[in-house]
C-alpha positions in Angstrom: -0.1 0.1 0.2 0.9 3.5 -0.8 2.1 5.8 2.4 -0.8 7.2 4.3 -2.0 10.7 2.6 0.1 9.9 -0.8 -1.6 8.4 -3.9 -0.9 5.3 -5.4 2.4 5.2 -7.2 2.9 3.8 -10.5 4.7 0.3 -11.1 9.1 1.5 -10.6 11.6 0.7 -13.3 14.9 0.0 -12.5 16.8 2.9 -12.8 19.1 3.7 -15.8 22.4 4.2 -15.0 26.2 4.9 -16.7 29.0 3.1 -15.6 32.9 4.4 -16.5 34.6 1.1 -15.8 35.1 0.8 -19.3 36.4 4.1 -19.2 33.4 5.7 -21.8 30.0 6.0 -20.0 27.6 2.9 -21.2 24.8 1.2 -19.7 25.6 -1.7 -18.2 23.3 -3.8 -20.1 25.1 -2.6 -22.9 28.8 -3.6 -22.4 30.2 -7.1 -23.3 31.5 -7.5 -19.9 30.2 -8.4 -16.3 29.6 -5.2 -14.2 27.8 -4.1 -11.4 26.3 -0.6 -9.9 25.8 -0.4 -6.5 24.1 2.8 -5.5 25.2 3.7 -2.1 21.9 4.2 0.1 21.1 7.3 1.5 20.6 5.8 5.8 19.8 2.5 7.2 23.0 0.9 8.1 26.4 1.6 9.9 27.7 2.3 6.2 31.6 1.5 7.8 32.6 -1.4 5.5 32.3 -1.3 1.8 31.4 -5.6 3.0 28.0 -3.8 3.4 27.2 -2.8 0.0 28.3 -5.2 -1.6 26.6 -8.5 -0.4 24.1 -8.5 -3.5 27.0 -8.2 -6.1 28.0 -11.9 -7.6 31.7 -12.7 -7.9 32.9 -10.7 -5.2 33.9 -11.4 -1.7 34.0 -8.4 0.7 34.5 -9.8 4.3 34.8 -7.9 7.2 37.3 -9.6 9.5 36.0 -7.5 12.9 39.7 -6.2 13.0 40.0 -2.5 12.3 43.9 -3.6 12.3 43.7 -5.5 9.6 41.8 -4.0 6.3 38.8 -6.0 4.6 39.1 -9.3 2.7 38.5 -8.8 -0.7 38.6 -11.3 -4.3 36.8 -11.2 -7.4 36.5 -14.7 -8.8 39.0 -16.0 -6.7 41.7 -13.2 -7.3 42.9 -11.7 -4.0 42.4 -14.7 -1.6 45.6 -15.5 -0.7 46.2 -11.7 1.1 46.7 -12.0 5.0 46.3 -8.4 5.1 45.7 -5.8 2.8 44.0 -6.6 -0.9 46.4 -8.0 -3.8 45.0 -9.0 -7.2 42.1 -6.5 -6.5 42.4 -3.1 -8.5 41.1 -0.2 -6.4 40.0 3.4 -7.2 38.5 5.9 -5.8 37.0 9.1 -7.7 39.4 7.7 -10.4 42.4 7.7 -7.9 44.0 4.5 -7.6 43.8 3.1 -3.9 45.9 0.1 -5.4 49.7 0.7 -5.3 51.7 0.1 -8.7 53.2 -3.6 -6.9 49.1 -4.3 -6.8 48.6 -4.1 -3.0 45.7 -1.7 -1.7 43.4 -0.7 0.8 39.9 0.4 0.8 39.8 1.4 4.3 40.0 4.9 3.7 37.3 4.7 1.4 34.6 7.1 2.4 31.0 5.7 2.1 28.8 9.0 3.6 29.6 11.5 0.9 29.4 8.2 -2.0 26.9 7.8 -4.8 27.5 4.6 -6.1 30.1 1.7 -6.1 31.2 0.0 -9.2 32.4 -3.6 -9.9 34.0 -4.8 -13.0 34.6 -8.5 -13.3 36.1 -10.6 -16.0 38.3 -10.1 -18.7 38.2 -6.3 -19.1 39.6 -5.8 -15.6 42.7 -6.4 -17.2 42.4 -3.3 -19.0 43.7 -1.5 -15.6 47.1 -3.2 -15.4 49.0 -5.2 -12.8 47.0 -7.0 -10.5 43.9 -6.4 -12.3 41.8 -9.4 -11.4 38.8 -7.1 -11.0 37.8 -3.8 -10.2 36.1 -1.8 -7.7 35.6 2.0 -7.7 33.9 4.2 -5.5 32.5 7.9 -6.6 31.7 10.4 -4.1 28.2 12.4 -5.3 28.1 15.7 -6.4 27.0 18.9 -5.1 23.3 18.9 -4.9 20.8 21.7 -6.3 19.1 22.4 -3.8 21.7 22.3 -1.3 21.7 19.4 1.8 23.0 19.3 5.3 22.7 15.8 6.9 23.5 14.2 10.6 23.9 10.6 11.2 24.2 8.7 14.6 23.9 4.6 14.7 25.0 2.7 17.7 24.8 -0.7 18.6 26.1 -3.7 19.8 29.5 -4.3 20.8 30.4 -0.3 22.0 29.6 0.6 18.0 29.1 4.1 17.9 29.0 5.8 14.0 28.4 9.5 13.5 28.9 11.6 10.6 28.1 15.0 9.4 27.6 16.4 5.7 26.8 19.2 3.5 26.9 19.3 -0.6 25.4 22.4 -2.4 25.8 24.0 -5.5 26.5 28.0 -5.9 27.1 29.2 -9.6 29.5 27.4 -10.8 31.0 25.9 -7.4 29.7 22.7 -6.3 30.9 20.7 -2.9 30.2 17.7 -1.2 31.8 17.7 2.1 31.8 14.7 5.5 33.6 14.1 8.0 32.9 10.7 9.7 33.6 9.1 13.6 33.5 5.7 14.5 34.6 3.6 17.4 34.1 0.3 18.5 34.6 -2.2 22.0 34.8 -5.0 19.3 32.9 -8.5 19.3 36.2 -9.9 20.7 38.8 -9.3 23.1 41.8 -6.6 22.6 39.8 -5.7 19.1 38.8 -2.0 20.5 39.3 0.5 17.5 38.6 4.3 16.4 38.8 6.0 13.5 38.1 9.3 11.9 37.7 10.0 8.3 37.0 13.4 6.4 36.1 13.5 2.2 35.7 16.8 0.6 34.7 17.3 -3.1 35.0 20.2 -4.8 33.8 21.3 -8.3 34.1 23.9 -10.9 32.6 24.2 -14.1 35.0 26.5 -15.7 32.5 27.0 -18.8 30.6 25.0 -20.8 33.7 22.5 -22.0 36.1 22.3 -18.8 35.5 21.4 -15.6 38.4 21.0 -12.7 37.4 18.9 -9.6 39.4 18.5 -6.6 39.2 15.6 -4.4 40.7 15.1 -0.4 40.8 12.3 1.7 42.0 12.2 5.2 42.2 8.9 7.6 43.1 8.7 11.2 43.1 5.8 12.9 45.2 6.1 16.4 45.6 2.6 17.7 43.2 -0.2 16.9 44.2 -3.5 18.5 44.3 -6.2 16.7 43.1 -10.0 18.5 44.4 -12.0 15.5 43.0 -15.5 14.9 41.5 -18.2 16.5 42.7 -22.2 16.1 39.9 -24.1 15.5 39.9 -25.6 18.7 40.3 -21.7 20.4 37.3 -20.7 17.9 35.1 -24.2 19.2 36.2 -23.4 23.3 35.2 -19.4 22.5 35.0 -17.2 19.5 35.1 -14.0 21.6 38.8 -14.5 22.9 41.6 -13.0 21.2 45.0 -15.3 21.1 47.5 -15.6 24.1 50.0 -14.0 21.9 47.7 -11.3 21.0 47.7 -9.9 25.2 51.1 -10.6 25.5 52.3 -8.3 22.9 50.0 -6.2 22.8 49.5 -6.3 19.2 47.9 -3.6 17.3 48.0 -0.9 14.4 48.1 2.6 14.1 47.4 4.7 10.2 47.3 7.8 9.4 46.8 9.1 5.6 45.9 12.6 3.6 45.7 12.4 -0.2 44.5 14.5 -2.8 43.8 14.9 -6.4 43.2 17.2 -9.2 40.7 16.1 -12.5 40.7 18.5 -15.1 38.2 17.5 -18.4 37.6 19.8 -21.3 35.7 18.8 -24.2 37.6 19.4 -27.5 35.0 20.1 -30.0 32.1 17.7 -31.0 34.1 14.7 -30.9 37.0 15.2 -28.6 37.6 14.9 -24.8 40.9 15.2 -22.7 40.9 14.4 -19.2 44.1 14.9 -16.9 44.6 13.4 -13.1 46.9 14.1 -10.7 47.7 13.3 -7.5 49.5 12.6 -4.1 49.5 11.3 -0.8 51.1 10.1 2.5 50.4 6.7 4.4 52.4 6.1 7.8 51.7 2.9 9.6 53.5 1.4 12.8 52.1 -2.3 13.5 53.3 -4.2 16.5 53.3 -8.2 15.4 53.4 -11.1 18.1 56.6 -12.6 16.6 58.1 -14.1 19.7 61.5 -12.7 21.5 63.2 -15.9 20.9 63.0 -16.3 17.4 64.1 -12.8 16.4 67.7 -13.7 17.8 68.6 -15.3 14.2 70.2 -12.9 11.9 67.4 -13.3 9.4 64.8 -11.9 12.0 63.5 -8.6 10.7 62.0 -7.9 14.2 58.7 -7.6 15.3 57.4 -3.7 14.7 57.2 -2.6 11.9 57.0 0.8 10.7 55.9 2.6 7.0 56.3 5.7 5.8 54.8 5.7 2.3 54.8 9.0 -0.1 53.2 8.3 -2.9 51.5 9.6 -6.2 51.1 9.5 -9.8 49.3 11.0 -13.1 46.9 9.8 -15.4 46.1 11.4 -19.1 43.3 10.2 -21.6 41.7 11.6 -24.9 38.9 10.2 -25.9 37.2 10.3 -29.8 33.2 9.9 -30.0 32.0 9.5 -33.8 31.5 7.3 -36.4 32.9 4.5 -38.4 31.9 3.2 -41.6 28.5 4.9 -40.4 28.0 2.8 -37.4 29.1 4.5 -34.0 32.8 4.1 -32.9 34.7 5.2 -29.6 38.7 5.4 -29.0 40.1 6.3 -25.6 44.0 6.3 -25.7 46.0 7.2 -22.5 49.0 6.8 -20.5 49.6 6.4 -16.4 52.5 7.0 -14.4 52.1 5.8 -10.5 54.9 5.9 -7.8 55.3 4.8 -4.1 58.4 5.4 -2.0 58.6 3.1 1.2 61.0 4.0 4.0 60.1 1.0 5.8 62.1 0.3 9.6 61.7 -2.6 11.8 62.6 -3.0 15.4 62.5 -5.8 17.9 59.7 -6.1 19.7 60.4 -6.0 23.5 63.3 -4.2 25.7 64.5 -6.7 28.0 61.8 -8.1 29.8 58.9 -5.9 28.9 57.1 -7.0 25.6 55.1 -5.1 23.2 57.0 -2.1 22.6 59.6 -0.8 20.8 63.2 -1.9 20.8 65.9 -1.9 18.8 66.5 -1.6 14.9 66.2 -4.6 12.7 65.4 -3.3 9.5 66.1 -0.1 7.5 65.3 0.1 4.0 64.1 2.6 0.9 61.7 0.7 -1.2 60.7 2.0 -4.5 58.1 1.4 -7.1 56.7 2.3 -10.1 54.9 2.1 -13.0 54.7 3.6 -16.7 51.4 2.4 -18.4 49.9 3.0 -21.8 46.6 1.8 -23.3 44.2 1.9 -25.7 40.4 0.8 -25.8 37.6 1.3 -29.1 34.3 0.7 -28.9 32.3 -0.3 -32.2 28.6 -0.8 -32.5 28.2 -2.6 -36.0 24.7 -2.8 -37.4 21.7 -2.6 -35.0 22.6 -6.2 -33.2 26.4 -6.4 -32.8 28.8 -4.4 -30.5 32.5 -4.8 -30.6 34.7 -3.8 -28.0 38.5 -4.3 -27.8 41.9 -2.8 -26.0 45.2 -3.6 -25.0 47.4 -2.3 -22.3 51.4 -2.5 -21.7 52.8 -2.1 -18.4 56.2 -1.8 -17.1 56.5 -1.7 -12.9 60.0 -1.2 -11.2 61.1 -2.2 -7.9 64.1 -0.9 -6.3 65.4 -1.5 -2.9 68.2 0.6 -0.7 69.1 -1.4 2.2 70.5 0.9 5.0 70.9 -1.6 7.6 74.0 -3.4 7.0 76.2 -5.5 9.7 78.4 -8.4 10.0 75.6 -10.6 9.9 73.4 -8.9 7.8 74.9 -8.2 4.4 73.9 -5.5 1.9 70.6 -6.4 0.8 69.8 -4.0 -2.1 68.7 -4.9 -5.1 66.2 -4.2 -8.3 63.5 -6.1 -10.1 61.4 -4.9 -13.9 58.4 -6.6 -14.7 56.4 -6.0 -18.3 53.4 -7.4 -19.9 51.4 -6.3 -22.5 47.7 -7.4 -22.3 45.2 -7.2 -24.8 41.4 -7.9 -24.3 38.3 -8.6 -26.5 34.4 -8.7 -26.3 31.7 -8.9 -28.8 27.4 -8.7 -27.8 24.8 -9.8 -29.8 21.3 -8.2 -29.2 19.0 -11.0 -29.2 16.0 -8.6 -28.6 15.7 -5.5 -27.2 15.7 -7.4 -23.9 18.1 -10.1 -24.3 21.9 -9.3 -24.8 24.6 -12.1 -25.1 28.2 -11.8 -24.9 31.6 -13.3 -25.2 34.8 -11.8 -24.1 38.6 -12.8 -23.4 42.2 -11.5 -22.4 44.9 -11.7 -20.8 46.0 -10.2 -17.4 49.4 -10.3 -14.8 50.1 -9.5 -11.3 53.5 -9.0 -9.8 54.2 -9.6 -6.7 54.1 -7.4 -4.0 56.6 -5.9 -1.5 55.3 -7.8 1.0 55.7 -11.1 -1.5 59.3 -9.8 -2.0 60.4 -9.5 1.3 62.0 -12.8 2.6 63.7 -15.5 0.7 62.9 -18.7 1.0 66.5 -20.1 0.6 67.6 -18.7 4.2 69.6 -16.0 2.5 69.0 -12.6 3.3 67.3 -9.8 1.0 64.5 -9.8 -1.5 62.5 -12.7 -3.4 63.8 -10.9 -7.0 63.8 -14.5 -8.5 59.8 -14.2 -8.3 58.0 -13.9 -11.3 54.6 -11.9 -12.3 51.1 -14.6 -12.2 50.4 -14.1 -15.6 46.8 -15.4 -16.8 44.4 -16.0 -19.7 40.8 -15.8 -19.0 37.3 -15.8 -20.5 33.5 -15.7 -20.1 30.0 -16.1 -22.0 27.1 -13.9 -20.6 23.7 -13.2 -21.0 21.6 -10.3 -19.5 17.8 -10.1 -19.7 15.3 -7.5 -19.0 12.2 -9.3 -18.7 10.2 -6.2 -17.7 10.8 -3.0 -17.1 11.0 -3.4 -13.8 13.4 -6.8 -13.2 16.8 -7.4 -14.6 18.9 -11.1 -14.8 22.1 -11.1 -15.8 24.5 -14.9 -16.1 27.6 -15.8 -16.8 30.6 -18.5 -16.6 33.8 -17.7 -16.6 37.6 -19.8 -16.7 40.6 -18.1 -15.7 44.3 -20.3 -15.9 47.2 -18.8 -14.3 50.5 -19.6 -15.2 53.5 -19.0 -12.1 50.5 -18.4 -9.8 52.2 -16.8 -6.5 51.7 -19.1 -3.5 53.1 -19.8 0.0 56.4 -21.6 0.1 56.6 -21.3 4.0 55.0 -19.4 7.2 56.9 -19.9 10.2 57.2 -17.4 13.3 55.4 -14.3 11.8 57.7 -14.8 8.2 56.0 -15.8 5.3 57.7 -16.6 1.5 56.7 -16.9 -1.5 57.2 -19.2 -4.9 56.0 -19.4 -8.6 53.3 -22.6 -9.2 53.4 -23.7 -12.8 49.6 -23.4 -13.1 46.1 -22.3 -11.1 42.6 -22.7 -12.8 39.5 -20.4 -11.2 36.4 -21.4 -13.1 32.7 -20.9 -12.6 29.2 -19.3 -12.5 27.4 -16.2 -11.4 23.9 -15.3 -11.5 22.2 -11.7 -9.6 18.7 -11.2 -10.3 17.0 -7.7 -9.5 13.4 -6.8 -9.6 10.7 -4.6 -8.5 7.0 -5.2 -7.8 3.8 -4.1 -5.8 5.0 -0.8 -6.2 7.5 -0.6 -2.9 9.0 -4.0 -3.2 12.1 -5.1 -4.3 14.2 -8.5 -4.7 17.9 -8.7 -5.1 19.5 -12.4 -5.5 23.4 -12.8 -5.7 24.8 -16.5 -6.0 28.6 -17.7 -7.7 30.0 -20.9 -7.8 33.4 -21.3 -8.2 36.2 -23.4 -8.2 39.4 -22.2 -7.9 42.7 -25.0 -7.8 46.0 -25.6 -8.0 46.4 -27.3 -11.3 49.9 -28.5 -10.5 51.9 -30.0 -7.6 53.8 -28.4 -5.6 55.7 -28.3 -2.4 55.1 -26.1 0.9 55.4 -26.1 4.6 53.6 -24.3 7.3 54.4 -24.1 10.9 56.7 -25.7 13.0 57.2 -28.7 10.6 58.6 -26.2 8.0 61.8 -26.5 10.1 62.6 -29.7 9.6 60.4 -31.1 6.2 57.9 -29.4 3.9 54.7 -31.4 2.6 53.4 -32.1 -1.5 50.3 -30.3 -2.2 48.8 -32.0 -5.1 47.4 -30.9 -8.4 43.5 -30.0 -7.8 43.9 -29.2 -4.3 41.6 -25.7 -3.7 43.3 -22.6 -3.3 42.5 -21.0 0.0 40.4 -18.6 1.0 37.7 -19.7 -1.8 34.1 -21.1 -1.0 32.5 -23.2 -3.7 29.0 -21.3 -3.2 27.9 -18.1 -2.0 24.7 -17.1 -2.5 22.9 -13.8 -0.6 19.2 -13.1 -1.3 17.3 -10.0 0.2 13.6 -8.6 0.1 13.1 -4.6 0.7 10.0 -2.8 1.2 10.6 1.2 1.3 9.9 4.2 -0.2 10.9 8.0 0.3 8.6 8.3 3.1 6.9 5.9 5.6 7.9 2.5 6.6 10.5 0.6 5.3 11.6 -3.4 5.8 14.1 -5.4 4.9 15.0 -9.0 5.0 18.0 -11.0 3.8 19.8 -14.1 4.1 22.9 -15.6 3.2 24.6 -18.8 2.5 28.8 -19.1 2.2 30.2 -22.7 1.8 33.1 -24.0 3.4 36.3 -22.3 3.1 40.1 -23.8 2.7 42.3 -22.2 5.0 46.0 -23.5 4.0 47.1 -24.4 0.9 47.3 -28.3 2.2 43.1 -27.9 2.3 44.0 -29.6 5.9 41.6 -27.1 7.6 38.6 -25.4 6.6 35.9 -23.3 8.2 32.2 -24.7 8.4 29.7 -23.8 5.6 27.2 -21.3 7.4 24.1 -19.7 6.9 22.9 -16.2 8.3 19.8 -14.2 8.4 19.1 -10.4 9.4 16.2 -8.5 9.4 16.1 -4.6 9.5 13.2 -1.6 9.5 12.5 1.9 9.7 10.2 5.4 9.4 10.9 8.1 7.3 9.2 11.3 7.8 9.1 14.4 6.2 8.0 17.9 7.3 8.9 20.7 5.1 12.7 20.9 4.3 13.3 18.1 7.2 13.5 14.7 6.3 13.9 12.2 9.4 14.7 8.4 9.0 14.6 5.7 11.8 16.3 2.4 11.7 17.3 -0.9 13.7 18.6 -3.6 12.3 19.2 -7.2 13.6 22.1 -8.8 11.8 22.7 -13.1 12.5 19.4 -13.2 14.0 19.7 -16.4 15.1 22.8 -16.5 16.7 25.0 -18.5 14.4 28.4 -19.1 15.2 30.6 -19.3 12.0 33.6 -17.9 11.0 33.7 -14.5 9.1 37.0 -14.4 7.1 40.2 -16.8 7.3 44.0 -15.7 7.4 45.2 -18.1 4.7 48.3 -20.3 5.6 48.9 -18.7 9.0 52.3 -20.2 10.3 50.7 -20.7 14.1 47.5 -22.2 13.0 45.4 -19.5 13.9 43.1 -19.4 10.8 39.7 -18.3 12.1 38.1 -15.1 12.4 34.8 -15.4 14.5 32.0 -12.9 13.2 29.8 -11.9 15.8 26.8 -13.5 17.3 23.2 -11.4 17.3 24.3 -8.0 17.0 21.6 -5.3 17.1 22.0 -1.6 15.4 20.0 1.5 16.1 20.3 5.1 14.2 19.0 8.3 13.3 19.5 10.2 10.0 18.3 13.7 10.0 18.2 15.8 6.7 17.9 19.3 5.6 17.0 20.3 2.4 17.3 24.0 1.3 14.7 25.2 -2.0 
C-alpha cells in the first residue's frame, strides 16, 4: 500500500545508470562484460565497511574481519584470496584515484561511504585494462554537489560498543559545487582485544569553468590512532570461545596505527564535438606502525627482521586520457587512449618488539630500507557498434613495473640486500555483444592479465638468505567469459555468466613460520565458475535482490610447501587439484526490501557461504554457514526536513560462524570469528534547502 495520505504510485522501473568502468560512459546492459553498479543508500546501515554494500554483487567476496587493525578481505572470482592483510589481485579506485599501489597492494579503509553516490564492480577479462593485479576492479564515486543544497547529521550505535556519527553538507553555488563529509567511528569489538577508533574526512569540490571545461578537487583524510589486533584463532580455540583473542595478542599487545592524507585534481575538457581530454594528478602520504607477536626468542636469528613494522609511504601519479567519439563506416565508434604513471616511495623500518623483559614495545632497529616501485602504462580501447545487433569492444595495455630496494641496515651478520626487479607485460582483451532482442543481450569476452609480487611478498627469500625475493616472477592469466543479460520487464533484470581463468606462475606460499612468510611461483592454477544476479521491483514499493556464485579455484600443478613448526625440518606436497585457500565454492545472497522515500521500510536478507579452505594443503576448513538479517525503519518528511529512524538485527538466530580466514597462518590461527546476534539503532536527519 502507498503511505497514508499519498496517492498510489506507478510501478517503478529499474534506474538506467551509466558506468565508467570501461572508461567511457555506457549502460552496463550494453557492455560485453560483467559490471554491477551499487547505489549507496542514503541511510539505514552503519556505513563503515565496503562489505555492507557488496553483498548483492555476484563474484566478489568482501568480508568484514571484525578487526580494524587489518583491512577488509576482498577477492573477485578467486583473485586476491591469498592475501592475509591488505588487498591484492584487485584494483581499487576512489573518484578515479588509485587506492592500489604500483606493486599491486591496496586498501579500502579510507573509502568514505557517507559521501559516496555509487560503487562499480568490474569482473572478468576487461579488468586487465587497468594493469597490474587487475583480477577485478572496484571503484567508489563521491556524489557531486546537489541543488537544492543539503545538510545531514547521522548517528548509529549498537552491540559491542559500536558508535558511528557523521556530518555532511553538499550543494551548488553558481559554477561551484561541493560535497563535504566528516565521520567518527568507534567500537569495543566483538572479540577481546579488538577496540578501535577511526576518523575519516572527504571533500569533493568542483568548478565548471565554462561549457567545455571542468576542474574537480578531491581530498581525503583517514586516521586510526590505535586499533587493537585480536589475531586469528585455531579451530580448537574457536570452538572453545570465539570471542577470545590469541594469547600472543595479549602478551605482545598487538596493534596498528594508520594516518593517511591524499588529494587529487581532475581536469576535463571537451575538444570540439568529438573529442575530450581528461588529466588527473594525485599525491598522498600513508604512515603505518604495527606491533606483531613475533616471539622474542625467534628474533635472535640474523634472518629475523623484528616484531614492529613502521612504514612511511609517499605516493602519487598522473593519468592522461584522450577520447574520440563519432562514426566509423556510418556506425557509432569510440576510441580511448591514455598513459599513466604511478609511484610509491616507502621507507621501511623494523624493530624488536621488546626491551629486556618488557614485551610489546619498540626495541632495537632490525631493518632499515628505502623501497621504491613505479609503473608506466599505456593503453588504448575501442568500442564499435556494428549494425543494430552487434557491438565490438577491444583494447590493450602495456605495463612496466619496476622495484628498487636500497638497504641501510648493514652489519657483519646482515649484508647489503639492495636490489632491483623489472616486470613488463602487454595485456590484450576483446569482447563482442549480440542483441538477441531489445531485452536479451548475449556476450563473450577474452583477455590476458598479470600480477607482480608485492613488496610484502618480495620481503623474504625462501632459500635461507637475507634480502628480497627478486627471483619471483609475475603471475600471468588468460581469462574468458560468456554471459547473458536479460530485462524480462521494465522493472527486472537478470544477469548470468560462466567464466574461466587459467594462470601460470601462480604466486603461492613456500613457507610460513613465526610471522615470516615466503613465496614461490607454481606452474598452473585455474579459477572457473558461474554467476547469477536478479534484481526486480514489484507491488509498487517492493524489491528483490539475489546474487549467487559457484567458484572452483584449484592449483593445477603439484608443488611443495611448509607451514608451521614442520617447516624447520621438512616440506609437504600439495597435490594437483587441491583447492586454493580462502575461496568458498558457493556463495548465495538474497534480500527482500520494502521502502519508499516516505513511510515504513522493511528488509529481510539471508546469506549462505560454503566451507572455506584455510591453507594450501586444504587440511583445515572454516565450516559452511547460513545467517539471516532483518531491518526496518520509518521516514518522515516535514517541509525541508527528512528524518529516518531505523533499526537492524544481524545474525538473527545467533549462529556461530567464521567470518573470514587468515590463509596459511604459520601458527594455525586461521579463523576470525564473526559476531553473534547484533543490534543496530540509528537516526538520519537531513535538511534540504529550496
